[in-house]
N, CA, C, O and the ligand as a Tripos MOL2 file, in Angstrom:
@<TRIPOS>MOLECULE
protein
  241   239    61     0     0
PROTEIN
NO_CHARGES

@<TRIPOS>ATOM
      1 N          -7.6090   19.6380  -15.6650 N.3       1 MET1
      2 CA         -6.4560   18.9940  -16.2370 C.3       1 MET1
      3 C          -6.2630   17.6260  -15.6140 C.2       1 MET1
      4 O          -6.3750   17.4660  -14.3990 O.2       1 MET1
      5 N          -5.9820   16.6750  -16.4200 N.am      2 ASN2
      6 CA         -5.6800   15.3580  -15.8950 C.3       2 ASN2
      7 C          -4.1780   15.1410  -15.7090 C.2       2 ASN2
      8 O          -3.3880   15.2440  -16.6470 O.2       2 ASN2
      9 N          -3.8280   14.8470  -14.5010 N.am      3 GLU3
     10 CA         -2.3910   14.6250  -14.2740 C.3       3 GLU3
     11 C          -2.1320   13.1480  -14.0160 C.2       3 GLU3
     12 O          -2.6530   12.5580  -13.0700 O.2       3 GLU3
     13 N          -1.3630   12.6050  -14.8330 N.am      4 ASN4
     14 CA         -1.0000   11.1810  -14.6730 C.3       4 ASN4
     15 C          -0.0270   11.0040  -13.5200 C.2       4 ASN4
     16 O           0.9970   11.6810  -13.4290 O.2       4 ASN4
     17 N          -0.3850   10.0630  -12.6300 N.am      5 GLU5
     18 CA          0.5180    9.7790  -11.5510 C.3       5 GLU5
     19 C           1.6050    8.8560  -12.0610 C.2       5 GLU5
     20 O           1.4020    7.6660  -12.3040 O.2       5 GLU5
     21 N           2.7240    9.4430  -12.2050 N.am      6 ASN6
     22 CA          3.8610    8.6850  -12.7480 C.3       6 ASN6
     23 C           5.0090    8.6350  -11.7430 C.2       6 ASN6
     24 O           5.7360    9.6060  -11.5340 O.2       6 ASN6
     25 N           5.1350    7.4730  -11.1400 N.am      7 GLU7
     26 CA          6.1930    7.3620  -10.0490 C.3       7 GLU7
     27 C           7.4840    6.7750  -10.6440 C.2       7 GLU7
     28 O           8.3790    6.3720   -9.9000 O.2       7 GLU7
     29 N           7.5770    6.7280  -11.9020 N.am      8 ALA8
     30 CA          8.7650    6.1180  -12.4900 C.3       8 ALA8
     31 C          10.0070    6.8710  -12.0340 C.2       8 ALA8
     32 O          10.0330    8.1010  -12.0560 O.2       8 ALA8
     33 N          11.0000    6.1600  -11.6340 N.am      9 TYR9
     34 CA         12.2020    6.8090  -11.2080 C.3       9 TYR9
     35 C          13.2760    6.4790  -12.2090 C.2       9 TYR9
     36 O          13.3970    5.3320  -12.6380 O.2       9 TYR9
     37 N          14.0400    7.4440  -12.5770 N.am     10 ASN10
     38 CA         15.1300    7.2200  -13.5320 C.3      10 ASN10
     39 C          16.3250    6.6350  -12.8440 C.2      10 ASN10
     40 O          17.0470    7.3620  -12.1610 O.2      10 ASN10
     41 N          16.5640    5.3820  -12.9870 N.am     11 TYR11
     42 CA         17.7170    4.7710  -12.3360 C.3      11 TYR11
     43 C          19.0130    5.0100  -13.1430 C.2      11 TYR11
     44 O          19.0210    5.0690  -14.3730 O.2      11 TYR11
     45 N          20.0340    5.1350  -12.4170 N.am     12 ASP12
     46 CA         21.3540    5.3850  -13.0760 C.3      12 ASP12
     47 C          22.1190    4.0320  -12.9420 C.2      12 ASP12
     48 O          22.4430    3.5650  -11.8500 O.2      12 ASP12
     49 N          22.3660    3.4710  -14.0830 N.am     13 THR13
     50 CA         22.9630    2.0740  -14.0400 C.3      13 THR13
     51 C          24.4390    2.1360  -13.7180 C.2      13 THR13
     52 O          25.0790    1.0870  -13.6350 O.2      13 THR13
     53 N          25.0290    3.3470  -13.5270 N.am     14 SER14
     54 CA         26.4220    3.4170  -13.2350 C.3      14 SER14
     55 C          26.7050    3.3940  -11.7650 C.2      14 SER14
     56 O          27.8590    3.3090  -11.3460 O.2      14 SER14
     57 N          25.6130    3.4730  -10.9430 N.am     15 ILE15
     58 CA         25.8090    3.4000   -9.5300 C.3      15 ILE15
     59 C          25.0660    2.2210   -8.9900 C.2      15 ILE15
     60 O          24.1780    1.6830   -9.6500 O.2      15 ILE15
     61 N          25.4270    1.7970   -7.7610 N.am     16 VAL16
     62 CA         24.8080    0.6320   -7.1280 C.3      16 VAL16
     63 C          23.8280    1.1190   -6.0570 C.2      16 VAL16
     64 O          24.2330    1.8000   -5.1150 O.2      16 VAL16
     65 N          22.5870    0.7860   -6.1890 N.am     17 TYR17
     66 CA         21.5360    1.2110   -5.2520 C.3      17 TYR17
     67 C          21.5280    0.2780   -4.0550 C.2      17 TYR17
     68 O          21.9350   -0.8810   -4.1350 O.2      17 TYR17
     69 N          21.0490    0.8220   -2.9360 N.am     18 GLU18
     70 CA         20.8380    0.0040   -1.7410 C.3      18 GLU18
     71 C          19.3890   -0.4870   -1.7530 C.2      18 GLU18
     72 O          18.4530    0.3080   -1.8460 O.2      18 GLU18
     73 N          19.2270   -1.7590   -1.6620 N.am     19 TYR19
     74 CA         17.9310   -2.3240   -1.7150 C.3      19 TYR19
     75 C          17.0610   -1.7790   -0.6570 C.2      19 TYR19
     76 O          15.8610   -1.6190   -0.8820 O.2      19 TYR19
     77 N          17.6000   -1.4770    0.5150 N.am     20 LYS20
     78 CA         16.8220   -0.8700    1.6310 C.3      20 LYS20
     79 C          16.1710    0.4360    1.2410 C.2      20 LYS20
     80 O          15.0330    0.7440    1.5950 O.2      20 LYS20
     81 N          16.9680    1.1970    0.4800 N.am     21 GLU21
     82 CA         16.3880    2.5300    0.1310 C.3      21 GLU21
     83 C          15.5580    2.4260   -1.2110 C.2      21 GLU21
     84 O          14.6860    3.2560   -1.4690 O.2      21 GLU21
     85 N          15.8420    1.4460   -2.0000 N.am     22 PHE22
     86 CA         15.1190    1.2940   -3.2690 C.3      22 PHE22
     87 C          14.6230   -0.2070   -3.3700 C.2      22 PHE22
     88 O          15.1550   -0.9920   -4.1550 O.2      22 PHE22
     89 N          13.6620   -0.5390   -2.6050 N.am     23 PRO23
     90 CA         13.1640   -1.9270   -2.6690 C.3      23 PRO23
     91 C          12.4650   -2.1570   -4.0360 C.2      23 PRO23
     92 O          11.9640   -1.2180   -4.6560 O.2      23 PRO23
     93 N          12.4480   -3.3860   -4.4680 N.am     24 ASP24
     94 CA         11.7110   -3.7290   -5.7020 C.3      24 ASP24
     95 C          10.2220   -3.3650   -5.5780 C.2      24 ASP24
     96 O           9.6090   -3.6570   -4.5510 O.2      24 ASP24
     97 N           9.6560   -2.7610   -6.5610 N.am     25 LYS25
     98 CA          8.2230   -2.5290   -6.5640 C.3      25 LYS25
     99 C           7.5150   -3.8940   -6.5390 C.2      25 LYS25
    100 O           6.5300   -4.1450   -5.8430 O.2      25 LYS25
    101 N           8.1370   -4.7570   -7.3870 N.am     26 GLU26
    102 CA          7.6260   -6.1640   -7.4230 C.3      26 GLU26
    103 C           8.8680   -7.0250   -7.1920 C.2      26 GLU26
    104 O           9.8550   -6.9520   -7.9240 O.2      26 GLU26
    105 N           8.7740   -7.8380   -6.1490 N.am     27 ALA27
    106 CA          9.9840   -8.6340   -5.8270 C.3      27 ALA27
    107 C          10.4920   -9.4500   -7.0000 C.2      27 ALA27
    108 O           9.7190  -10.1400   -7.6650 O.2      27 ALA27
    109 N          11.7520   -9.3770   -7.2490 N.am     28 GLY28
    110 CA         12.4150  -10.1650   -8.3240 C.3      28 GLY28
    111 C          12.2380   -9.5650   -9.7120 C.2      28 GLY28
    112 O          12.6200  -10.1780  -10.7090 O.2      28 GLY28
    113 N          11.6720   -8.3930   -9.7770 N.am     29 VAL29
    114 CA         11.4730   -7.7910  -11.0900 C.3      29 VAL29
    115 C          12.2240   -6.4310  -11.0840 C.2      29 VAL29
    116 O          12.0980   -5.6270  -10.1610 O.2      29 VAL29
    117 N          13.0140   -6.2230  -12.1710 N.am     30 CYS30
    118 CA         13.8090   -4.9910  -12.2680 C.3      30 CYS30
    119 C          12.8810   -3.7820  -12.3050 C.2      30 CYS30
    120 O          11.9660   -3.7240  -13.1260 O.2      30 CYS30
    121 N          13.1150   -2.8240  -11.4220 N.am     31 ASP31
    122 CA         12.3140   -1.5880  -11.4250 C.3      31 ASP31
    123 C          12.5030   -0.7670  -12.7260 C.2      31 ASP31
    124 O          11.6000   -0.0710  -13.1900 O.2      31 ASP31
    125 N          13.6300   -0.8780  -13.2410 N.am     32 ASN32
    126 CA         13.9810   -0.0060  -14.3620 C.3      32 ASN32
    127 C          13.3720   -0.5040  -15.6910 C.2      32 ASN32
    128 O          12.8770    0.3110  -16.4690 O.2      32 ASN32
    129 N          13.3970   -1.7970  -15.9610 N.am     33 CYS33
    130 CA         12.9410   -2.3220  -17.2290 C.3      33 CYS33
    131 C          12.0590   -3.4890  -17.1490 C.2      33 CYS33
    132 O          11.6150   -3.9680  -18.1930 O.2      33 CYS33
    133 N          11.7530   -4.0130  -15.9620 N.am     34 GLY34
    134 CA         10.7550   -5.0860  -15.8270 C.3      34 GLY34
    135 C          11.3080   -6.4670  -16.1080 C.2      34 GLY34
    136 O          10.5690   -7.4510  -16.1080 O.2      34 GLY34
    137 N          12.6160   -6.5400  -16.3480 N.am     35 ASN35
    138 CA         13.2760   -7.8240  -16.5850 C.3      35 ASN35
    139 C          13.3160   -8.6540  -15.3180 C.2      35 ASN35
    140 O          13.3740   -8.1140  -14.2130 O.2      35 ASN35
    141 N          13.2830  -10.0010  -15.4850 N.am     36 LYS36
    142 CA         13.3120  -10.8740  -14.3040 C.3      36 LYS36
    143 C          14.5690  -11.6150  -14.2320 C.2      36 LYS36
    144 O          14.6720  -12.4620  -13.3450 O.2      36 LYS36
    145 N          15.5810  -11.4080  -15.0750 N.am     37 HIS37
    146 CA         16.7600  -12.1210  -15.0410 C.3      37 HIS37
    147 C          17.9250  -11.2680  -14.4930 C.2      37 HIS37
    148 O          18.2110  -10.1780  -14.9880 O.2      37 HIS37
    149 N          18.5380  -11.7750  -13.5210 N.am     38 PHE38
    150 CA         19.6280  -11.0680  -12.8810 C.3      38 PHE38
    151 C          20.9080  -11.8930  -12.7880 C.2      38 PHE38
    152 O          20.8750  -13.1230  -12.7750 O.2      38 PHE38
    153 N          21.9830  -11.2190  -12.7280 N.am     39 LYS39
    154 CA         23.1930  -11.9620  -12.3480 C.3      39 LYS39
    155 C          23.6960  -11.3550  -11.0250 C.2      39 LYS39
    156 O          23.6030  -10.1490  -10.7960 O.2      39 LYS39
    157 N          24.2130  -12.2050  -10.1990 N.am     40 SER40
    158 CA         24.5970  -11.7670   -8.8880 C.3      40 SER40
    159 C          26.0540  -11.9790   -8.6270 C.2      40 SER40
    160 O          26.6590  -12.9270   -9.1280 O.2      40 SER40
    161 N          26.6100  -11.1090   -7.8530 N.am     41 SER41
    162 CA         27.9870  -11.2020   -7.4960 C.3      41 SER41
    163 C          28.1460  -10.8100   -6.0370 C.2      41 SER41
    164 O          27.3170  -10.1060   -5.4620 O.2      41 SER41
    165 N          29.2250  -11.2840   -5.4660 N.am     42 VAL42
    166 CA         29.4840  -10.8850   -4.0400 C.3      42 VAL42
    167 C          30.7960  -10.1500   -4.0150 C.2      42 VAL42
    168 O          31.8160  -10.6390   -4.5000 O.2      42 VAL42
    169 N          30.7530   -8.9740   -3.4450 N.am     43 LYS43
    170 CA         31.9010   -8.1180   -3.3350 C.3      43 LYS43
    171 C          31.9740   -7.5680   -1.9280 C.2      43 LYS43
    172 O          30.9710   -7.0400   -1.4470 O.2      43 LYS43
    173 N          33.0910   -7.6580   -1.2450 N.am     44 ASN44
    174 CA         33.2180   -7.1720    0.1260 C.3      44 ASN44
    175 C          32.0890   -7.5890    0.9750 C.2      44 ASN44
    176 O          31.5230   -6.8030    1.7350 O.2      44 ASN44
    177 N          31.7570   -8.8480    0.8420 N.am     45 TYR45
    178 CA         30.6480   -9.4580    1.6870 C.3      45 TYR45
    179 C          29.3200   -8.8850    1.3880 C.2      45 TYR45
    180 O          28.3780   -9.1070    2.1490 O.2      45 TYR45
    181 N          29.1780   -8.1150    0.2620 N.am     46 LYS46
    182 CA         27.8850   -7.5650   -0.1420 C.3      46 LYS46
    183 C          27.4030   -8.2830   -1.3390 C.2      46 LYS46
    184 O          28.1440   -8.5330   -2.2900 O.2      46 LYS46
    185 N          26.1830   -8.6050   -1.2880 N.am     47 PHE47
    186 CA         25.5490   -9.3000   -2.4500 C.3      47 PHE47
    187 C          24.9570   -8.2860   -3.3900 C.2      47 PHE47
    188 O          24.0540   -7.5260   -3.0410 O.2      47 PHE47
    189 N          25.4970   -8.2940   -4.6090 N.am     48 THR48
    190 CA         24.9720   -7.3450   -5.5680 C.3      48 THR48
    191 C          24.2260   -8.0180   -6.6960 C.2      48 THR48
    192 O          24.7010   -8.9940   -7.2770 O.2      48 THR48
    193 N          23.0940   -7.5090   -6.9910 N.am     49 ARG49
    194 CA         22.2530   -8.0780   -8.0030 C.3      49 ARG49
    195 C          22.2300   -7.1120   -9.2100 C.2      49 ARG49
    196 O          21.9560   -5.9200   -9.0750 O.2      49 ARG49
    197 N          22.5240   -7.6700  -10.3640 N.am     50 GLU50
    198 CA         22.5650   -6.8080  -11.5680 C.3      50 GLU50
    199 C          21.6010   -7.3510  -12.6010 C.2      50 GLU50
    200 O          21.5870   -8.5430  -12.9090 O.2      50 GLU50
    201 N          20.8010   -6.4480  -13.1230 N.am     51 CYS51
    202 CA         19.8420   -6.7770  -14.1700 C.3      51 CYS51
    203 C          20.6010   -7.1360  -15.4270 C.2      51 CYS51
    204 O          21.5180   -6.4250  -15.8370 O.2      51 CYS51
    205 N          20.2140   -8.2480  -16.0390 N.am     52 ARG52
    206 CA         20.9100   -8.7150  -17.2810 C.3      52 ARG52
    207 C          20.5170   -7.8320  -18.4450 C.2      52 ARG52
    208 O          21.2200   -7.7790  -19.4540 O.2      52 ARG52
    209 N          19.4500   -7.1700  -18.3210 N.am     53 ASN53
    210 CA         18.9750   -6.3560  -19.4630 C.3      53 ASN53
    211 C          19.5190   -4.9310  -19.4650 C.2      53 ASN53
    212 O          20.1670   -4.5040  -20.4200 O.2      53 ASN53
    213 N          19.2510   -4.2120  -18.3960 N.am     54 CYS54
    214 CA         19.5890   -2.8230  -18.3570 C.3      54 CYS54
    215 C          20.8370   -2.4720  -17.4790 C.2      54 CYS54
    216 O          21.3710   -1.3650  -17.5410 O.2      54 CYS54
    217 N          21.2560   -3.4370  -16.6900 N.am     55 GLY55
    218 CA         22.4120   -3.3020  -15.8610 C.3      55 GLY55
    219 C          22.2330   -2.5800  -14.5110 C.2      55 GLY55
    220 O          23.1960   -2.2160  -13.8360 O.2      55 GLY55
    221 N          21.0060   -2.4010  -14.1720 N.am     56 LEU56
    222 CA         20.6700   -1.8360  -12.8530 C.3      56 LEU56
    223 C          21.1910   -2.6710  -11.7140 C.2      56 LEU56
    224 O          20.9360   -3.8750  -11.6690 O.2      56 LEU56
    225 N          21.9200   -2.0650  -10.7840 N.am     57 LYS57
    226 CA         22.5620   -2.8320   -9.7010 C.3      57 LYS57
    227 C          21.9890   -2.4350   -8.3240 C.2      57 LYS57
    228 O          21.7610   -1.2640   -8.0240 O.2      57 LYS57
    229 N          21.7810   -3.4380   -7.5440 N.am     58 LYS58
    230 CA         21.3390   -3.1590   -6.1600 C.3      58 LYS58
    231 C          22.0920   -4.0790   -5.2210 C.2      58 LYS58
    232 O          22.3050   -5.2600   -5.4960 O.2      58 LYS58
    233 N          22.5060   -3.4640   -4.0440 N.am     59 ASN59
    234 CA         23.0170   -4.2740   -2.9600 C.3      59 ASN59
    235 C          21.8570   -4.8260   -2.2310 C.2      59 ASN59
    236 O          20.9410   -4.1000   -1.8450 O.2      59 ASN59
    237 N          21.8840   -6.1310   -2.0360 N.am     60 ILE60
    238 CA         20.7600   -6.7500   -1.3490 C.3      60 ILE60
    239 C          21.1560   -6.9060    0.1220 C.2      60 ILE60
    240 O          20.3680   -7.4090    0.9230 O.2      60 ILE60
    241 ZN         16.6400   -3.9270  -15.7910 Zn       61 ZN61
@<TRIPOS>BOND
     1     1     2 1
     2     2     3 1
     3     3     4 2
     4     3     5 am
     5     5     6 1
     6     6     7 1
     7     7     8 2
     8     7     9 am
     9     9    10 1
    10    10    11 1
    11    11    12 2
    12    11    13 am
    13    13    14 1
    14    14    15 1
    15    15    16 2
    16    15    17 am
    17    17    18 1
    18    18    19 1
    19    19    20 2
    20    19    21 am
    21    21    22 1
    22    22    23 1
    23    23    24 2
    24    23    25 am
    25    25    26 1
    26    26    27 1
    27    27    28 2
    28    27    29 am
    29    29    30 1
    30    30    31 1
    31    31    32 2
    32    31    33 am
    33    33    34 1
    34    34    35 1
    35    35    36 2
    36    35    37 am
    37    37    38 1
    38    38    39 1
    39    39    40 2
    40    39    41 am
    41    41    42 1
    42    42    43 1
    43    43    44 2
    44    43    45 am
    45    45    46 1
    46    46    47 1
    47    47    48 2
    48    47    49 am
    49    49    50 1
    50    50    51 1
    51    51    52 2
    52    51    53 am
    53    53    54 1
    54    54    55 1
    55    55    56 2
    56    55    57 am
    57    57    58 1
    58    58    59 1
    59    59    60 2
    60    59    61 am
    61    61    62 1
    62    62    63 1
    63    63    64 2
    64    63    65 am
    65    65    66 1
    66    66    67 1
    67    67    68 2
    68    67    69 am
    69    69    70 1
    70    70    71 1
    71    71    72 2
    72    71    73 am
    73    73    74 1
    74    74    75 1
    75    75    76 2
    76    75    77 am
    77    77    78 1
    78    78    79 1
    79    79    80 2
    80    79    81 am
    81    81    82 1
    82    82    83 1
    83    83    84 2
    84    83    85 am
    85    85    86 1
    86    86    87 1
    87    87    88 2
    88    87    89 am
    89    89    90 1
    90    90    91 1
    91    91    92 2
    92    91    93 am
    93    93    94 1
    94    94    95 1
    95    95    96 2
    96    95    97 am
    97    97    98 1
    98    98    99 1
    99    99   100 2
   100    99   101 am
   101   101   102 1
   102   102   103 1
   103   103   104 2
   104   103   105 am
   105   105   106 1
   106   106   107 1
   107   107   108 2
   108   107   109 am
   109   109   110 1
   110   110   111 1
   111   111   112 2
   112   111   113 am
   113   113   114 1
   114   114   115 1
   115   115   116 2
   116   115   117 am
   117   117   118 1
   118   118   119 1
   119   119   120 2
   120   119   121 am
   121   121   122 1
   122   122   123 1
   123   123   124 2
   124   123   125 am
   125   125   126 1
   126   126   127 1
   127   127   128 2
   128   127   129 am
   129   129   130 1
   130   130   131 1
   131   131   132 2
   132   131   133 am
   133   133   134 1
   134   134   135 1
   135   135   136 2
   136   135   137 am
   137   137   138 1
   138   138   139 1
   139   139   140 2
   140   139   141 am
   141   141   142 1
   142   142   143 1
   143   143   144 2
   144   143   145 am
   145   145   146 1
   146   146   147 1
   147   147   148 2
   148   147   149 am
   149   149   150 1
   150   150   151 1
   151   151   152 2
   152   151   153 am
   153   153   154 1
   154   154   155 1
   155   155   156 2
   156   155   157 am
   157   157   158 1
   158   158   159 1
   159   159   160 2
   160   159   161 am
   161   161   162 1
   162   162   163 1
   163   163   164 2
   164   163   165 am
   165   165   166 1
   166   166   167 1
   167   167   168 2
   168   167   169 am
   169   169   170 1
   170   170   171 1
   171   171   172 2
   172   171   173 am
   173   173   174 1
   174   174   175 1
   175   175   176 2
   176   175   177 am
   177   177   178 1
   178   178   179 1
   179   179   180 2
   180   179   181 am
   181   181   182 1
   182   182   183 1
   183   183   184 2
   184   183   185 am
   185   185   186 1
   186   186   187 1
   187   187   188 2
   188   187   189 am
   189   189   190 1
   190   190   191 1
   191   191   192 2
   192   191   193 am
   193   193   194 1
   194   194   195 1
   195   195   196 2
   196   195   197 am
   197   197   198 1
   198   198   199 1
   199   199   200 2
   200   199   201 am
   201   201   202 1
   202   202   203 1
   203   203   204 2
   204   203   205 am
   205   205   206 1
   206   206   207 1
   207   207   208 2
   208   207   209 am
   209   209   210 1
   210   210   211 1
   211   211   212 2
   212   211   213 am
   213   213   214 1
   214   214   215 1
   215   215   216 2
   216   215   217 am
   217   217   218 1
   218   218   219 1
   219   219   220 2
   220   219   221 am
   221   221   222 1
   222   222   223 1
   223   223   224 2
   224   223   225 am
   225   225   226 1
   226   226   227 1
   227   227   228 2
   228   227   229 am
   229   229   230 1
   230   230   231 1
   231   231   232 2
   232   231   233 am
   233   233   234 1
   234   234   235 1
   235   235   236 2
   236   235   237 am
   237   237   238 1
   238   238   239 1
   239   239   240 2
@<TRIPOS>SUBSTRUCTURE
     1 MET1         2 RESIDUE 1 A MET
     2 ASN2         6 RESIDUE 1 A ASN
     3 GLU3        10 RESIDUE 1 A GLU
     4 ASN4        14 RESIDUE 1 A ASN
     5 GLU5        18 RESIDUE 1 A GLU
     6 ASN6        22 RESIDUE 1 A ASN
     7 GLU7        26 RESIDUE 1 A GLU
     8 ALA8        30 RESIDUE 1 A ALA
     9 TYR9        34 RESIDUE 1 A TYR
    10 ASN10       38 RESIDUE 1 A ASN
    11 TYR11       42 RESIDUE 1 A TYR
    12 ASP12       46 RESIDUE 1 A ASP
    13 THR13       50 RESIDUE 1 A THR
    14 SER14       54 RESIDUE 1 A SER
    15 ILE15       58 RESIDUE 1 A ILE
    16 VAL16       62 RESIDUE 1 A VAL
    17 TYR17       66 RESIDUE 1 A TYR
    18 GLU18       70 RESIDUE 1 A GLU
    19 TYR19       74 RESIDUE 1 A TYR
    20 LYS20       78 RESIDUE 1 A LYS
    21 GLU21       82 RESIDUE 1 A GLU
    22 PHE22       86 RESIDUE 1 A PHE
    23 PRO23       90 RESIDUE 1 A PRO
    24 ASP24       94 RESIDUE 1 A ASP
    25 LYS25       98 RESIDUE 1 A LYS
    26 GLU26      102 RESIDUE 1 A GLU
    27 ALA27      106 RESIDUE 1 A ALA
    28 GLY28      110 RESIDUE 1 A GLY
    29 VAL29      114 RESIDUE 1 A VAL
    30 CYS30      118 RESIDUE 1 A CYS
    31 ASP31      122 RESIDUE 1 A ASP
    32 ASN32      126 RESIDUE 1 A ASN
    33 CYS33      130 RESIDUE 1 A CYS
    34 GLY34      134 RESIDUE 1 A GLY
    35 ASN35      138 RESIDUE 1 A ASN
    36 LYS36      142 RESIDUE 1 A LYS
    37 HIS37      146 RESIDUE 1 A HIS
    38 PHE38      150 RESIDUE 1 A PHE
    39 LYS39      154 RESIDUE 1 A LYS
    40 SER40      158 RESIDUE 1 A SER
    41 SER41      162 RESIDUE 1 A SER
    42 VAL42      166 RESIDUE 1 A VAL
    43 LYS43      170 RESIDUE 1 A LYS
    44 ASN44      174 RESIDUE 1 A ASN
    45 TYR45      178 RESIDUE 1 A TYR
    46 LYS46      182 RESIDUE 1 A LYS
    47 PHE47      186 RESIDUE 1 A PHE
    48 THR48      190 RESIDUE 1 A THR
    49 ARG49      194 RESIDUE 1 A ARG
    50 GLU50      198 RESIDUE 1 A GLU
    51 CYS51      202 RESIDUE 1 A CYS
    52 ARG52      206 RESIDUE 1 A ARG
    53 ASN53      210 RESIDUE 1 A ASN
    54 CYS54      214 RESIDUE 1 A CYS
    55 GLY55      218 RESIDUE 1 A GLY
    56 LEU56      222 RESIDUE 1 A LEU
    57 LYS57      226 RESIDUE 1 A LYS
    58 LYS58      230 RESIDUE 1 A LYS
    59 ASN59      234 RESIDUE 1 A ASN
    60 ILE60      238 RESIDUE 1 A ILE
    61 ZN61       241 GROUP 0 **** ****
């Protein structure tokens, strides 16, 4: 049997991930959808990056 190695992780866009725990597979590219456009915001001195396409959020 051939087993495909699939490391895709199902991200939940309703929570904010920590970049330390979930670093980008490819820097600057959304892990969830592959989009390269983000909007960023600063909250409580934390820099949050949100994907403009799927809404995946990470604290940087
Ligand atoms: Zn995305």
